N, CA, C and O atoms as a Tinker XYZ file with bonds, in Angstrom:
   532  protein
     1  N     26.389000   31.723000  295.676000    73     2
     2  CA    25.359000   31.900000  297.074000    64     1     3
     3  C     26.408000   32.672000  298.092000    63     2     4     5
     4  O     27.552000   32.232000  298.210000    81     3
     5  N     26.048000   33.643000  298.700000    73     3     6
     6  CA    26.782000   34.585000  299.793000    64     5     7
     7  C     26.154000   34.233000  301.161000    63     6     8     9
     8  O     24.983000   34.500000  301.430000    81     7
     9  N     26.922000   33.678000  301.923000    73     7    10
    10  CA    26.181000   33.373000  303.501000    64     9    11
    11  C     27.064000   34.470000  304.285000    63    10    12    13
    12  O     28.267000   34.283000  304.465000    81    11
    13  N     26.400000   35.624000  304.740000    73    11    14
    14  CA    27.660000   36.637000  305.176000    64    13    15
    15  C     26.687000   37.122000  306.650000    63    14    16    17
    16  O     25.737000   37.900000  306.559000    81    15
    17  N     27.002000   36.690000  307.564000    73    15    18
    18  CA    26.361000   36.987000  309.064000    64    17    19
    19  C     25.333000   36.308000  309.308000    63    18    20    21
    20  O     24.432000   36.691000  310.054000    81    19
    21  N     25.348000   35.511000  308.865000    73    19    22
    22  CA    24.349000   34.538000  308.848000    64    21    23
    23  C     24.436000   33.281000  310.139000    63    22    24    25
    24  O     25.428000   32.586000  309.919000    81    23
    25  N     23.997000   33.011000  310.868000    73    23    26
    26  CA    24.394000   31.724000  311.665000    64    25    27
    27  C     22.978000   30.507000  311.282000    63    26    28    29
    28  O     21.875000   30.854000  310.860000    81    27
    29  N     23.302000   29.432000  311.498000    73    27    30
    30  CA    22.216000   28.293000  312.039000    64    29    31
    31  C     21.307000   28.135000  310.331000    63    30    32    33
    32  O     20.109000   27.858000  310.266000    81    31
    33  N     22.268000   28.399000  308.995000    73    31    34
    34  CA    21.537000   28.861000  308.034000    64    33    35
    35  C     21.866000   26.902000  307.348000    63    34    36    37
    36  O     22.964000   26.362000  307.209000    81    35
    37  N     20.990000   26.523000  307.168000    73    35    38
    38  CA    20.696000   24.974000  305.916000    64    37    39
    39  C     20.656000   25.606000  304.631000    63    38    40    41
    40  O     19.912000   26.507000  304.243000    81    39
    41  N     21.559000   25.005000  304.037000    73    39    42
    42  CA    21.586000   24.710000  302.525000    64    41    43
    43  C     21.897000   23.287000  302.106000    63    42    44    45
    44  O     22.868000   22.532000  302.072000    81    43
    45  N     20.463000   23.284000  301.770000    73    43    46
    46  CA    20.488000   21.811000  301.312000    64    45    47
    47  C     19.407000   21.737000  299.718000    63    46    48    49
    48  O     18.435000   22.452000  299.474000    81    47
    49  N     19.929000   20.760000  298.945000    73    47    50
    50  CA    19.111000   20.461000  297.714000    64    49    51
    51  C     18.997000   21.745000  296.567000    63    50    52    53
    52  O     18.104000   22.173000  295.836000    81    51
    53  N     20.319000   22.072000  296.824000    73    51    54
    54  CA    20.154000   23.342000  295.877000    64    53    55
    55  C     21.609000   23.045000  294.656000    63    54    56    57
    56  O     22.711000   22.606000  294.983000    81    55
    57  N     21.215000   23.400000  293.386000    73    55    58
    58  CA    21.997000   23.152000  292.173000    64    57    59
    59  C     22.894000   24.534000  292.331000    63    58    60    61
    60  O     22.314000   25.620000  292.336000    81    59
    61  N     24.505000   24.441000  292.475000    73    59    62
    62  CA    25.062000   25.672000  292.281000    64    61    63
    63  C     25.794000   25.211000  291.394000    63    62    64    65
    64  O     26.549000   24.242000  291.475000    81    63
    65  N     25.519000   26.152000  290.177000    73    63    66
    66  CA    26.313000   26.038000  289.125000    64    65    67
    67  C     26.780000   26.743000  288.163000    63    66    68    69
    68  O     25.983000   27.626000  287.844000    81    67
    69  N     27.673000   26.739000  287.594000    73    67    70
    70  CA    28.618000   27.643000  286.491000    64    69    71
    71  C     28.279000   29.137000  287.385000    63    70    72    73
    72  O     27.610000   30.050000  286.902000    81    71
    73  N     28.662000   29.155000  288.258000    73    71    74
    74  CA    29.275000   30.604000  288.688000    64    73    75
    75  C     30.561000   30.861000  289.026000    63    74    76    77
    76  O     31.244000   30.275000  289.866000    81    75
    77  N     30.994000   32.208000  287.987000    73    75    78
    78  CA    32.085000   32.218000  287.920000    64    77    79
    79  C     33.264000   32.716000  289.066000    63    78    80    81
    80  O     34.424000   33.080000  288.868000    81    79
    81  N     32.450000   32.576000  290.414000    73    79    82
    82  CA    33.163000   32.691000  291.510000    64    81    83
    83  C     32.921000   31.497000  292.381000    63    82    84    85
    84  O     32.875000   30.520000  291.633000    81    83
    85  N     32.769000   31.182000  293.468000    73    83    86
    86  CA    32.282000   30.181000  294.313000    64    85    87
    87  C     31.032000   30.034000  294.598000    63    86    88    89
    88  O     30.337000   30.990000  294.941000    81    87
    89  N     30.432000   28.406000  294.460000    73    87    90
    90  CA    29.321000   28.220000  294.165000    64    89    91
    91  C     28.372000   28.634000  295.882000    63    90    92    93
    92  O     27.163000   28.841000  295.981000    81    91
    93  N     29.487000   28.647000  297.119000    73    91    94
    94  CA    28.828000   29.100000  298.294000    64    93    95
    95  C     30.144000   29.282000  298.963000    63    94    96    97
    96  O     31.013000   28.471000  299.279000    81    95
    97  N     30.018000   30.990000  299.134000    73    95    98
    98  CA    31.319000   31.627000  299.630000    64    97    99
    99  C     30.454000   31.963000  301.301000    63    98   100   101
   100  O     29.368000   32.533000  301.395000    81    99
   101  N     31.137000   31.529000  302.269000    73    99   102
   102  CA    30.582000   31.469000  303.532000    64   101   103
   103  C     32.023000   32.221000  304.431000    63   102   104   105
   104  O     33.228000   31.966000  304.442000    81   103
   105  N     31.091000   33.314000  305.173000    73   103   106
   106  CA    32.132000   34.219000  305.878000    64   105   107
   107  C     32.201000   33.784000  307.188000    63   106   108   109
   108  O     31.360000   32.968000  307.565000    81   107
   109  N     33.025000   34.168000  307.927000    73   107   110
   110  CA    33.667000   33.895000  309.349000    64   109   111
   111  C     32.504000   34.099000  310.344000    63   110   112   113
   112  O     32.456000   33.399000  311.356000    81   111
   113  N     31.457000   35.142000  310.060000    73   111   114
   114  CA    30.711000   35.668000  310.905000    64   113   115
   115  C     29.127000   35.103000  310.832000    63   114   116   117
   116  O     28.038000   35.628000  311.063000    81   115
   117  N     29.573000   33.704000  310.373000    73   115   118
   118  CA    28.166000   33.012000  309.848000    64   117   119
   119  C     28.488000   31.667000  310.176000    63   118   120   121
   120  O     28.798000   30.808000  309.351000    81   119
   121  N     28.357000   31.416000  312.124000    73   119   122
   122  CA    28.502000   30.104000  312.370000    64   121   123
   123  C     27.388000   28.957000  312.607000    63   122   124   125
   124  O     26.244000   29.338000  312.859000    81   123
   125  N     27.623000   27.759000  312.550000    73   123   126
   126  CA    27.127000   26.633000  312.509000    64   125   127
   127  C     26.071000   26.431000  311.621000    63   126   128   129
   128  O     24.982000   25.952000  311.939000    81   127
   129  N     26.450000   26.856000  310.332000    73   127   130
   130  CA    25.674000   26.328000  308.938000    64   129   131
   131  C     26.271000   24.780000  308.992000    63   130   132   133
   132  O     27.267000   24.255000  309.490000    81   131
   133  N     24.887000   24.232000  308.046000    73   131   134
   134  CA    25.043000   23.044000  307.547000    64   133   135
   135  C     24.534000   22.897000  306.168000    63   134   136   137
   136  O     23.406000   23.131000  305.735000    81   135
   137  N     25.947000   22.317000  305.358000    73   135   138
   138  CA    25.750000   22.521000  303.864000    64   137   139
   139  C     25.864000   21.223000  303.098000    63   138   140   141
   140  O     26.951000   21.000000  302.566000    81   139
   141  N     24.808000   20.259000  302.957000    73   139   142
   142  CA    24.797000   19.189000  302.527000    64   141   143
   143  C     23.838000   18.743000  301.395000    63   142   144   145
   144  O     22.766000   19.347000  301.345000    81   143
   145  N     24.071000   17.765000  300.471000    73   143   146
   146  CA    22.949000   17.272000  299.743000    64   145   147
   147  C     22.693000   18.240000  298.663000    63   146   148   149
   148  O     21.540000   18.269000  298.231000    81   147
   149  N     23.818000   19.270000  297.999000    73   147   150
   150  CA    23.628000   20.248000  296.918000    64   149   151
   151  C     24.660000   19.472000  295.718000    63   150   152   153
   152  O     25.494000   18.578000  295.853000    81   151
   153  N     24.269000   20.126000  294.681000    73   151   154
   154  CA    25.300000   19.923000  293.126000    64   153   155
   155  C     26.233000   21.130000  293.172000    63   154   156   157
   156  O     25.874000   22.306000  293.140000    81   155
   157  N     27.414000   20.697000  293.248000    73   155   158
   158  CA    28.418000   21.936000  292.864000    64   157   159
   159  C     29.025000   21.339000  291.853000    63   158   160   161
   160  O     29.755000   20.348000  291.850000    81   159
   161  N     28.437000   22.452000  290.457000    73   159   162
   162  CA    28.832000   22.116000  288.984000    64   161   163
   163  C     29.492000   23.266000  288.408000    63   162   164   165
   164  O     29.009000   24.380000  288.202000    81   163
   165  N     30.547000   22.889000  288.200000    73   163   166
   166  CA    31.258000   23.780000  287.247000    64   165   167
   167  C     31.698000   25.558000  287.801000    63   166   168   169
   168  O     31.938000   26.501000  287.047000    81   167
   169  N     31.690000   25.575000  289.375000    73   167   170
   170  CA    32.035000   27.023000  289.822000    64   169   171
   171  C     33.338000   27.142000  289.836000    63   170   172   173
   172  O     34.062000   26.146000  289.795000    81   171
   173  N     33.856000   28.495000  289.902000    73   171   174
   174  CA    34.857000   28.914000  290.057000    64   173   175
   175  C     35.899000   29.127000  289.054000    63   174   176   177
   176  O     37.071000   29.382000  289.333000    81   175
   177  N     35.371000   29.001000  287.745000    73   175   178
   178  CA    35.922000   28.876000  286.824000    64   177   179
   179  C     37.150000   27.825000  286.629000    63   178   180   181
   180  O     38.154000   27.985000  285.935000    81   179
   181  N     36.764000   26.612000  287.496000    73   179   182
   182  CA    38.259000   25.781000  287.432000    64   181   183
   183  C     39.599000   26.256000  288.054000    63   182   184   185
   184  O     40.713000   25.833000  287.744000    81   183
   185  N     39.267000   27.355000  289.133000    73   183   186
   186  CA    40.398000   27.794000  289.658000    64   185   187
   187  C     40.778000   27.617000  290.985000    63   186   188   189
   188  O     41.389000   28.319000  291.791000    81   187
   189  N     40.185000   26.322000  291.027000    73   187   190
   190  CA    40.167000   25.992000  292.755000    64   189   191
   191  C     38.830000   25.350000  293.123000    63   190   192   193
   192  O     37.956000   25.014000  292.324000    81   191
   193  N     38.803000   25.234000  294.415000    73   191   194
   194  CA    37.836000   24.326000  294.738000    64   193   195
   195  C     36.253000   24.926000  294.825000    63   194   196   197
   196  O     36.321000   26.143000  294.995000    81   195
   197  N     35.083000   24.534000  294.773000    73   195   198
   198  CA    33.847000   25.053000  294.122000    64   197   199
   199  C     33.327000   26.095000  295.237000    63   198   200   201
   200  O     32.552000   27.029000  295.035000    81   199
   201  N     33.975000   25.697000  296.558000    73   199   202
   202  CA    33.285000   26.971000  297.673000    64   201   203
   203  C     34.424000   27.283000  298.785000    63   202   204   205
   204  O     35.472000   26.640000  298.847000    81   203
   205  N     34.143000   28.171000  299.509000    73   203   206
   206  CA    34.909000   29.181000  300.163000    64   205   207
   207  C     34.619000   29.179000  301.621000    63   206   208   209
   208  O     33.405000   29.001000  301.725000    81   207
   209  N     35.121000   29.285000  302.709000    73   207   210
   210  CA    34.488000   29.208000  304.065000    64   209   211
   211  C     36.228000   30.117000  304.886000    63   210   212   213
   212  O     37.423000   29.836000  304.979000    81   211
   213  N     35.396000   31.135000  305.250000    73   211   214
   214  CA    36.796000   32.300000  305.846000    64   213   215
   215  C     36.537000   31.575000  307.274000    63   214   216   217
   216  O     35.612000   30.794000  307.497000    81   215
   217  N     37.439000   31.944000  308.113000    73   215   218
   218  CA    37.490000   31.985000  309.707000    64   217   219
   219  C     38.366000   31.219000  310.360000    63   218   220   221
   220  O     39.357000   30.893000  309.707000    81   219
   221  N     38.276000   30.781000  311.624000    73   219   222
   222  CA    39.162000   29.769000  312.107000    64   221   223
   223  C     38.800000   28.569000  312.019000    63   222   224   225
   224  O     37.673000   28.378000  311.563000    81   223
   225  N     39.626000   27.385000  312.422000    73   223   226
   226  CA    39.730000   26.187000  312.658000    64   225   227
   227  C     38.592000   26.063000  313.952000    63   226   228   229
   228  O     39.061000   25.804000  315.060000    81   227
   229  N     37.086000   26.247000  313.818000    73   227   230
   230  CA    36.769000   26.391000  315.139000    64   229   231
   231  C     35.176000   25.077000  314.926000    63   230   232   233
   232  O     34.713000   24.512000  313.935000    81   231
   233  N     34.831000   25.065000  316.266000    73   231   234
   234  CA    33.461000   24.084000  316.029000    64   233   235
   235  C     32.519000   25.136000  315.506000    63   234   236   237
   236  O     31.498000   24.549000  315.147000    81   235
   237  N     32.424000   26.285000  315.327000    73   235   238
   238  CA    31.368000   27.194000  314.660000    64   237   239
   239  C     31.579000   27.088000  313.143000    63   238   240   241
   240  O     30.750000   27.500000  312.332000    81   239
   241  N     32.797000   26.483000  312.797000    73   239   242
   242  CA    32.207000   26.276000  311.004000    64   241   243
   243  C     31.253000   25.905000  310.429000    63   242   244   245
   244  O     30.356000   25.591000  311.211000    81   243
   245  N     31.031000   25.798000  309.503000    73   243   246
   246  CA    30.044000   25.105000  308.444000    64   245   247
   247  C     30.089000   23.475000  308.506000    63   246   248   249
   248  O     31.172000   23.000000  308.162000    81   247
   249  N     29.199000   22.658000  308.847000    73   247   250
   250  CA    28.978000   21.074000  308.620000    64   249   251
   251  C     29.046000   20.872000  307.068000    63   250   252   253
   252  O     27.989000   21.321000  306.623000    81   251
   253  N     29.638000   20.509000  306.294000    73   251   254
   254  CA    29.479000   20.177000  304.914000    64   253   255
   255  C     29.084000   18.675000  304.329000    63   254   256   257
   256  O     29.264000   18.117000  303.246000    81   255
   257  N     28.290000   18.195000  305.912000    73   255   258
   258  CA    27.835000   17.063000  305.311000    64   257   259
   259  C     26.260000   16.611000  306.183000    63   258   260   261
   260  O     25.988000   17.438000  307.054000    81   259
   261  N     25.648000   15.917000  306.110000    73   259   262
   262  CA    24.435000   15.488000  306.817000    64   261   263
   263  C     24.751000   14.726000  307.949000    63   262   264   265
   264  O     24.741000   13.579000  307.503000    81   263
   265  N     25.024000   14.660000  309.133000    73   263   266
   266  CA    25.785000   14.254000  310.180000    64   265   267
   267  C     24.778000   12.711000  310.430000    63   266   268   269
   268  O     25.366000   11.682000  310.765000    81   267
   269  N     23.127000   12.715000  310.209000    73   267   270
   270  CA    22.547000   11.407000  310.167000    64   269   271
   271  C     22.851000   10.246000  309.317000    63   270   272   273
   272  O     22.783000    9.030000  309.495000    81   271
   273  N     23.280000   11.155000  308.136000    73   271   274
   274  CA    23.522000    9.887000  307.039000    64   273   275
   275  C     24.812000   10.171000  306.325000    63   274   276   277
   276  O     25.039000    9.919000  305.141000    81   275
   277  N     25.729000   10.795000  307.292000    73   275   278
   278  CA    27.339000   10.856000  306.435000    64   277   279
   279  C     27.453000   11.358000  305.149000    63   278   280   281
   280  O     28.601000   11.324000  304.704000    81   279
   281  N     26.395000   11.923000  304.246000    73   279   282
   282  CA    26.348000   12.321000  303.249000    64   281   283
   283  C     26.620000   13.570000  303.112000    63   282   284   285
   284  O     26.024000   14.415000  303.780000    81   283
   285  N     27.759000   13.950000  302.043000    73   283   286
   286  CA    27.937000   15.773000  302.022000    64   285   287
   287  C     27.189000   16.169000  300.456000    63   286   288   289
   288  O     26.008000   16.062000  300.126000    81   287
   289  N     28.119000   16.553000  299.838000    73   287   290
   290  CA    27.569000   17.021000  298.411000    64   289   291
   291  C     28.108000   16.775000  297.208000    63   290   292   293
   292  O     29.232000   16.287000  297.319000    81   291
   293  N     27.755000   16.919000  296.126000    73   291   294
   294  CA    28.335000   16.231000  294.929000    64   293   295
   295  C     28.921000   17.462000  294.335000    63   294   296   297
   296  O     28.293000   18.519000  294.268000    81   295
   297  N     30.060000   17.314000  293.933000    73   295   298
   298  CA    31.369000   18.141000  293.542000    64   297   299
   299  C     31.655000   17.558000  292.427000    63   298   300   301
   300  O     32.299000   16.509000  292.436000    81   299
   301  N     31.235000   18.124000  291.286000    73   299   302
   302  CA    31.736000   17.472000  289.724000    64   301   303
   303  C     33.302000   16.979000  289.620000    63   302   304   305
   304  O     33.859000   15.947000  289.244000    81   303
   305  N     33.738000   18.292000  290.166000    73   303   306
   306  CA    35.484000   17.939000  290.193000    64   305   307
   307  C     36.160000   16.948000  291.453000    63   306   308   309
   308  O     37.350000   16.756000  291.700000    81   307
   309  N     35.379000   16.599000  291.895000    73   307   310
   310  CA    35.834000   15.651000  293.045000    64   309   311
   311  C     36.679000   14.143000  292.528000    63   310   312   313
   312  O     36.140000   13.412000  291.696000    81   311
   313  N     37.713000   13.883000  292.984000    73   311   314
   314  CA    38.294000   12.822000  292.557000    64   313   315
   315  C     38.600000   11.827000  293.712000    63   314   316   317
   316  O     38.460000   10.629000  293.466000    81   315
   317  N     39.022000   12.228000  294.993000    73   315   318
   318  CA    39.130000   10.912000  296.252000    64   317   319
   319  C     39.343000   11.713000  297.217000    63   318   320   321
   320  O     39.733000   12.876000  297.114000    81   319
   321  N     39.055000   11.022000  298.368000    73   319   322
   322  CA    39.452000   11.404000  299.937000    64   321   323
   323  C     38.144000   12.539000  300.355000    63   322   324   325
   324  O     37.017000   12.510000  299.860000    81   323
   325  N     38.519000   13.281000  301.141000    73   323   326
   326  CA    37.576000   14.552000  301.592000    64   325   327
   327  C     37.779000   15.795000  300.868000    63   326   328   329
   328  O     38.918000   16.244000  300.735000    81   327
   329  N     36.600000   16.479000  300.313000    73   327   330
   330  CA    36.869000   17.202000  299.556000    64   329   331
   331  C     36.996000   18.862000  300.128000    63   330   332   333
   332  O     36.058000   19.516000  300.586000    81   331
   333  N     38.086000   19.221000  300.002000    73   331   334
   334  CA    38.949000   20.424000  300.514000    64   333   335
   335  C     37.843000   21.764000  300.240000    63   334   336   337
   336  O     37.418000   21.992000  299.108000    81   335
   337  N     37.603000   22.278000  300.977000    73   335   338
   338  CA    37.056000   23.893000  301.057000    64   337   339
   339  C     38.068000   25.174000  301.092000    63   338   340   341
   340  O     38.977000   25.261000  301.917000    81   339
   341  N     37.846000   25.984000  300.271000    73   339   342
   342  CA    39.145000   26.983000  300.033000    64   341   343
   343  C     38.993000   27.660000  301.281000    63   342   344   345
   344  O     38.064000   27.322000  302.014000    81   343
   345  N     39.773000   28.565000  301.624000    73   343   346
   346  CA    39.657000   29.402000  302.860000    64   345   347
   347  C     40.310000   29.045000  303.963000    63   346   348   349
   348  O     40.993000   28.033000  304.116000    81   347
   349  N     39.996000   30.254000  305.057000    73   347   350
   350  CA    41.127000   30.235000  306.220000    64   349   351
   351  C     40.474000   29.130000  306.995000    63   350   352   353
   352  O     41.209000   28.653000  307.859000    81   351
   353  N     39.138000   28.541000  306.891000    73   351   354
   354  CA    38.868000   27.717000  307.635000    64   353   355
   355  C     39.263000   26.371000  308.051000    63   354   356   357
   356  O     39.065000   25.836000  309.142000    81   355
   357  N     39.919000   25.852000  306.902000    73   355   358
   358  CA    40.835000   24.940000  306.534000    64   357   359
   359  C     39.716000   23.800000  306.674000    63   358   360   361
   360  O     40.190000   22.751000  307.111000    81   359
   361  N     38.172000   23.756000  306.372000    73   359   362
   362  CA    36.997000   22.956000  306.351000    64   361   363
   363  C     37.467000   22.170000  305.399000    63   362   364   365
   364  O     38.548000   22.408000  304.861000    81   363
   365  N     36.431000   20.755000  304.955000    73   363   366
   366  CA    36.197000   19.897000  303.996000    64   365   367
   367  C     34.938000   19.336000  304.304000    63   366   368   369
   368  O     34.412000   19.163000  305.404000    81   367
   369  N     34.490000   19.048000  303.036000    73   367   370
   370  CA    33.082000   17.612000  302.986000    64   369   371
   371  C     34.088000   16.537000  302.936000    63   370   372   373
   372  O     34.885000   16.184000  302.066000    81   371
   373  N     33.740000   16.004000  304.455000    73   371   374
   374  CA    34.593000   14.473000  304.406000    64   373   375
   375  C     33.928000   13.425000  303.493000    63   374   376   377
   376  O     34.546000   12.451000  303.064000    81   375
   377  N     32.353000   13.733000  303.159000    73   375   378
   378  CA    31.434000   12.270000  302.604000    64   377   379
   379  C     31.009000   12.920000  301.354000    63   378   380   381
   380  O     29.819000   13.185000  301.184000    81   379
   381  N     32.075000   13.250000  300.292000    73   379   382
   382  CA    31.072000   13.917000  299.032000    64   381   383
   383  C     30.567000   12.815000  298.436000    63   382   384   385
   384  O     31.091000   11.706000  298.544000    81   383
   385  N     29.374000   13.087000  297.678000    73   383   386
   386  CA    28.298000   12.438000  297.038000    64   385   387
   387  C     28.851000   12.244000  295.693000    63   386   388   389
   388  O     29.160000   13.196000  294.977000    81   387
   389  N     29.014000   10.634000  295.241000    73   387   390
   390  CA    29.460000   10.402000  293.945000    64   389   391
   391  C     28.501000   10.951000  292.773000    63   390   392   393
   392  O     28.898000   11.307000  291.663000    81   391
   393  N     27.462000   10.955000  293.123000    73   391   394
   394  CA    26.781000   11.585000  291.862000    64   393   395
   395  C     25.406000   12.696000  292.027000    63   394   396   397
   396  O     24.678000   12.740000  293.018000    81   395
   397  N     25.309000   13.322000  291.131000    73   395   398
   398  CA    24.366000   14.987000  291.435000    64   397   399
   399  C     23.156000   13.917000  292.136000    63   398   400   401
   400  O     22.923000   12.745000  291.838000    81   399
   401  N     22.470000   14.829000  293.214000    73   399   402
   402  CA    21.457000   14.689000  293.948000    64   401   403
   403  C     20.056000   15.393000  293.676000    63   402   404   405
   404  O     19.944000   16.561000  293.304000    81   403
   405  N     19.153000   14.640000  293.880000    73   403   406
   406  CA    17.917000   15.072000  293.846000    64   405   407
   407  C     16.927000   15.364000  292.489000    63   406   408   409
   408  O     15.819000   15.876000  292.334000    81   407
   409  N     17.708000   14.895000  291.803000    73   407   410
   410  CA    17.301000   14.733000  290.340000    64   409   411
   411  C     15.795000   13.496000  290.297000    63   410   412   413
   412  O     14.734000   13.705000  289.709000    81   411
   413  N     16.093000   12.481000  290.958000    73   411   414
   414  CA    15.068000   11.325000  290.802000    64   413   415
   415  C     13.666000   11.904000  291.861000    63   414   416   417
   416  O     12.460000   11.823000  291.624000    81   415
   417  N     14.334000   12.457000  293.000000    73   415   418
   418  CA    13.517000   12.954000  293.830000    64   417   419
   419  C     12.482000   14.122000  293.193000    63   418   420   421
   420  O     11.258000   13.992000  293.227000    81   419
   421  N     13.065000   15.103000  292.698000    73   419   422
   422  CA    12.406000   16.074000  291.995000    64   421   423
   423  C     11.562000   15.633000  290.807000    63   422   424   425
   424  O     10.628000   16.395000  290.557000    81   423
   425  N     11.637000   15.003000  290.343000    73   423   426
   426  CA    10.664000   14.405000  289.405000    64   425   427
   427  C      9.469000   13.480000  289.303000    63   426   428   429
   428  O      8.494000   13.409000  288.555000    81   427
   429  N     10.022000   12.644000  290.578000    73   427   430
   430  CA     9.041000   11.570000  291.448000    64   429   431
   431  C      8.006000   12.877000  292.362000    63   430   432   433
   432  O      6.779000   12.972000  292.310000    81   431
   433  N      8.613000   13.437000  292.863000    73   431   434
   434  CA     7.588000   14.585000  293.541000    64   433   435
   435  C      6.599000   15.661000  292.621000    63   434   436   437
   436  O      5.553000   16.216000  292.959000    81   435
   437  N      7.265000   15.719000  291.479000    73   435   438
   438  CA     6.729000   16.591000  290.694000    64   437   439
   439  C      5.495000   15.876000  289.992000    63   438   440   441
   440  O      4.415000   16.456000  289.876000    81   439
   441  N      5.757000   14.325000  289.437000    73   439   442
   442  CA     4.805000   13.666000  289.063000    64   441   443
   443  C      3.900000   13.150000  289.462000    63   442   444   445
   444  O      3.045000   12.652000  288.730000    81   443
   445  N      3.860000   13.138000  290.810000    73   443   446
   446  CA     3.046000   12.695000  292.080000    64   445   447
   447  C      1.799000   14.153000  292.392000    63   446   448   449
   448  O      0.631000   13.964000  292.731000    81   447
   449  N      2.392000   15.443000  292.186000    73   447   450
   450  CA     1.803000   16.614000  292.427000    64   449   451
   451  C      0.681000   16.756000  291.263000    63   450   452   453
   452  O     -0.471000   17.186000  291.330000    81   451
   453  N      1.409000   16.254000  290.199000    73   451   454
   454  CA     0.470000   16.771000  288.864000    64   453   455
   455  C     -0.457000   15.593000  288.754000    63   454   456   457
   456  O     -1.348000   15.626000  287.905000    81   455
   457  N     -0.325000   14.616000  289.501000    73   455   458
   458  CA    -1.575000   13.237000  289.060000    64   457   459
   459  C     -2.467000   13.657000  290.460000    63   458   460   461
   460  O     -3.679000   13.465000  290.547000    81   459
   461  N     -1.809000   14.135000  291.305000    73   459   462
   462  CA    -2.900000   14.834000  292.614000    64   461   463
   463  C     -3.722000   15.876000  292.055000    63   462   464   465
   464  O     -4.939000   15.766000  292.205000    81   463
   465  N     -3.202000   16.998000  291.357000    73   463   466
   466  CA    -3.962000   18.057000  290.774000    64   465   467
   467  C     -4.926000   17.789000  289.672000    63   466   468   469
   468  O     -6.019000   18.349000  289.577000    81   467
   469  N     -4.476000   16.934000  288.876000    73   467   470
   470  CA    -5.433000   16.048000  287.649000    64   469   471
   471  C     -6.584000   15.465000  288.174000    63   470   472   473
   472  O     -7.667000   15.458000  287.588000    81   471
   473  N     -6.296000   14.814000  289.630000    73   471   474
   474  CA    -7.449000   14.133000  290.244000    64   473   475
   475  C     -8.235000   15.018000  290.752000    63   474   476   477
   476  O     -9.387000   14.994000  290.317000    81   475
   477  N     -7.979000   15.816000  291.559000    73   475   478
   478  CA    -8.458000   16.921000  291.997000    64   477   479
   479  C     -9.414000   18.112000  291.405000    63   478   480   481
   480  O    -10.175000   18.908000  291.953000    81   479
   481  N     -8.932000   17.818000  289.661000    73   479   482
   482  CA    -9.253000   18.550000  288.868000    64   481   483
   483  C    -10.850000   18.073000  288.262000    63   482   484   485
   484  O    -11.993000   18.521000  288.169000    81   483
   485  N    -10.119000   16.957000  287.963000    73   483   486
   486  CA   -11.157000   15.449000  287.318000    64   485   487
   487  C    -12.506000   15.535000  288.667000    63   486   488   489
   488  O    -13.639000   15.315000  288.240000    81   487
   489  N    -12.424000   15.735000  289.681000    73   487   490
   490  CA   -13.586000   15.192000  290.906000    64   489   491
   491  C    -14.351000   16.497000  290.828000    63   490   492   493
   492  O    -15.577000   16.485000  290.717000    81   491
   493  N    -13.644000   17.644000  290.883000    73   491   494
   494  CA   -13.990000   19.046000  290.483000    64   493   495
   495  C    -15.349000   19.370000  289.399000    63   494   496   497
   496  O    -16.327000   20.112000  289.493000    81   495
   497  N    -14.836000   18.365000  288.288000    73   495   498
   498  CA   -15.500000   19.051000  287.023000    64   497   499
   499  C    -17.023000   17.820000  287.429000    63   498   500   501
   500  O    -18.201000   18.139000  287.264000    81   499
   501  N    -16.674000   16.828000  287.815000    73   499   502
   502  CA   -17.524000   15.735000  288.048000    64   501   503
   503  C    -18.579000   16.379000  288.986000    63   502   504   505
   504  O    -19.772000   16.320000  288.689000    81   503
   505  N    -18.262000   16.832000  289.819000    73   503   506
   506  CA   -19.036000   17.904000  290.858000    64   505   507
   507  C    -19.650000   18.527000  290.089000    63   506   508   509
   508  O    -20.826000   18.204000  289.925000    81   507
   509  N    -19.235000   19.368000  289.518000    73   507   510
   510  CA   -20.025000   20.562000  289.035000    64   509   511
   511  C    -20.938000   20.162000  287.790000    63   510   512   513
   512  O    -21.915000   20.867000  287.534000    81   511
   513  N    -20.630000   19.009000  286.985000    73   511   514
   514  CA   -21.612000   18.590000  285.965000    64   513   515
   515  C    -23.140000   18.004000  286.893000    63   514   516   517
   516  O    -24.316000   18.352000  286.785000    81   515
   517  N    -22.619000   17.221000  287.588000    73   515   518
   518  CA   -23.936000   16.645000  288.457000    64   517   519
   519  C    -24.771000   17.672000  289.140000    63   518   520   521
   520  O    -25.980000   17.647000  288.907000    81   519
   521  N    -24.274000   18.612000  289.986000    73   519   522
   522  CA   -25.116000   19.825000  290.473000    64   521   523
   523  C    -25.725000   20.561000  289.246000    63   522   524   525
   524  O    -26.927000   20.824000  289.286000    81   523
   525  N    -25.081000   20.869000  288.295000    73   523   526
   526  CA   -25.843000   21.223000  286.899000    64   525   527
   527  C    -27.242000   20.504000  286.688000    63   526   528   529
   528  O    -28.286000   21.139000  286.536000    81   527
   529  N    -27.165000   19.135000  286.692000    73   527   530
   530  CA   -27.995000   18.237000  286.275000    64   529   531
   531  C    -29.455000   18.518000  287.194000    63   530   532
   532  O    -30.443000   17.805000  287.015000    81   531
């Protein structure tokens, strides 16, 4: 995912997997982005970190974690401490998450939606049958 000349972008709840290059590449013309609760898995062909941010070390750099929860991103190659982000901005994810995010939420959400759709379909069918009589 390239973030080019785009400010105030939220990159949240994404699966960034098996990209030959970086999972996220952010240029210096993209200020104040928030990037958290994503799964970074097997990006950059194992040649370095899985994300890149160019620019100077300033307050305009991306925030690689959720400020409210102090939770960052899942990095499958994470070992310990802050997860360093490649690039000239010298940024990091100070709060890496230890396991992939979103899987339980997505399956729970999908089953709830399916239940609602089936209920509405059932009620619609019953209403149609009653009107026909």
